[in-house]
N, C-alpha and C positions, 0 to 999 in steps of 0.2 A: 349891898347884897354880895355875898361871897361868890367866887367863881364856881361854876357847875363842874361836875365830874367830866362832862363832855369838853368843857373849856380846857381842863387840865390834860385830858387824854389827847386833845388836838395838838399839844406841844410835844408829846412823846413821839419817838421815832417809829413806833410800831414794829420793832424787830421781834417782839414777843419772845425774847431770849431768856426771860426769868432771872437774869443776873441781878436784878434789883431785889430779889428775895420773894417776888410774887409771881403768880402763874401767867402773867401777861401784862401788857401795858394798861389795859383798863382796870384790872384789879389793883395795880400800883396807883393809878389815878384816884381810885376810890380811897385807898389808904392815905394818900397825900391829902385828900380833902378832909380826912379825919385827924390830921396832925403828923403823919409820918414825914420825915425829912424828904426834901425834894431834890436831894443831891445823890441819889442812888442809881442813876442810869448811865453806865459807862458808854453805851452806844451813842447816847445823846450828847455826852461830854459836858464840859463846862458851859457851853453855849445854852444847852437845854436847861441846866440847873439855874442859870441866870434868868432865862425867860420865865421859868416857873416862879422864881423868887419875885420877879416884877409883877406877874399875874396875881400871885397870892399876897403881895405886899408883905413879904417876909424878908428877913435879912439874907443877903447873898451868901451862899456857902460854897466852899471849894468842893469839888467832886470827892466823894468818900472813897478812898482807895480800898476799903474793905470789900467793896463790891466789884473791884476790878478797875483797870485803867482804861482810858479812852485810847483806842488804837485805830489804825487805818481800816477802812471798810474791807471785810473779807467775805468770801463766798465759799460754799462747800464744793469740793471736787471729788468725784467718785472714780477710782481706778477701775474701769470697766472690765479689765482682764481678771481682776481679783473678786469682783462682785459675784456673790452666789445667789442673788435674787431672793433674799430672805424677807424682804419688805419691812424690816424693822425701822429703817431710816424713813421710809414713806409714812409709817405710823407716827414717827416722832416729829416730823416736820409740821410746824404750826400753820404754815401758809400754803401747803400743797405745791411746793416748788420742786418736788422730786417725782419723776414719773417712772413707771415700770410695773411689772406684775410678778407674781409668785414664780420663783425659779427662772426668771428672766432678768436680763441686765437692767439695772437702774441708771438713771442719769439725772443731773440737776439742771433745772432751767435757770441759768445764771441770772437773767434779768429779774427773776421773781424771788431769788434767794435773799433773805434778810441778814444772813451772816450770824444767825443765832447760835450755831454750832450744836444744836440739840440732837442732830442726827449722828454726830461723831461717836459718842459713847455707846449707843445701842448696837453699833455695827460689830458683829462677832468676828470679822476677819480683818478689821482695821484697814479698810480700803477707802476711807473717807478722810480727807484733810482739808483744812481751811487755808485758802490762798488769797492773796490780795485781789480785790475786785478790779475789773477794768477801770481805767482812769475816769471814763465818763460816768461811772457809778459812784465815785468818791464824792463826799460832801462838798469839798471845795470846788468841784466841777459843776455843782448844781445850783440853780437859783432857788430862792425861797419858795417860789411857786412850784418848782420841780420837786423840791423836798416834800412839800405838802401833798403833791399829787402821788408821790411814791408811798408816803405814809398812809394815804387814804386807800390805795390799792392793797397795801399790806393789811390794813384794818379789815377791808372787805373779805379778802381771802381767809384771814384768821377767823372772822365771824362765820363764814360759810363752812370752814373746817369744823368749828365747834358745833354748828347745827347738825352737820352730817354725823359727827361722832355721837351726839346726843341721840339722834334718830337710830343709829346702829345699836347703841346701848339699850335703848328702849325695846328695839326689835329682839335683841338677844334675851332680855328679861322676859318678854312675852313668849318667846319660843320655849324658854325654860319652864315657864308657868304652864304652858300647854302640855309639855312633856310630863311635867310633874302631875298635872291633873289626869292626863291619859294613863300614866302609870298607876296612880291611885285608883282610878276607875277600873282599870284592868284587874288590879289586885282585889278590889271590892267584888267585881263580877265573878272572879275566879273563886273567891271565898263563898259567895252566895251559891254558886253552882255546886260547890262541894257540899255545902249544907243541904241543898235540895236533893243531891244524889244520896247522901246518907239518910235523910228523912224518908226518901222513897224506899230505900232498902229496908229501913225499920218497919215501914208500913207493910211491905211484902212479908217480912218475918212474922208480924202480928197476924196478918191475914192467914198465913199457913198454919200458925198455932190455932187460930180460931176454927179453921176447917178440921184440924186434927181433933180438937176437943168435941166438935159436933159429931164426928164419926164415932168417937169413943162412947 
């Protein structure tokens, strides 16, 4: 029996960085199960590629440089003096590792940052940079159990983020439909009111003509 998507996903680092060419670790796991090469995860590095090869009983492959090189673990840092509070980085973060509010300073929760760097490009004032993570967060400083625990926490926050985004999108669509319906109803009511007004005016004209004819 081939490995499940969950088995494959469990070996990925859950950085949700999309560097593999997919929208997140689970979509990449789904693609791998369907035959996509298992060596496209720079954050996981060669170690992850080897683990996936063993799980899938495929040939070991070197990390594909097309998708980037494996580098030391980095985390996002926001220059708070330059931050304008636009919330674009908050919206881009896949694991809710950035806190702040509209027009207020934002900051990164270092311990929750996966180093995906997806917050860097949307920033309109270039106040975000990727810096080496503290030593205790580097892979070499973590046991396998610690790595799995961190990946699981990343996975949970990523899932919660997606659920919240989906709910927000659904709410936006519903609000649009309500406004659209209200607008259409308003237009319809307005049109019907105009028709009724015109019809009443015509009836009054007819009534006057009838009275005039009778008098004649």
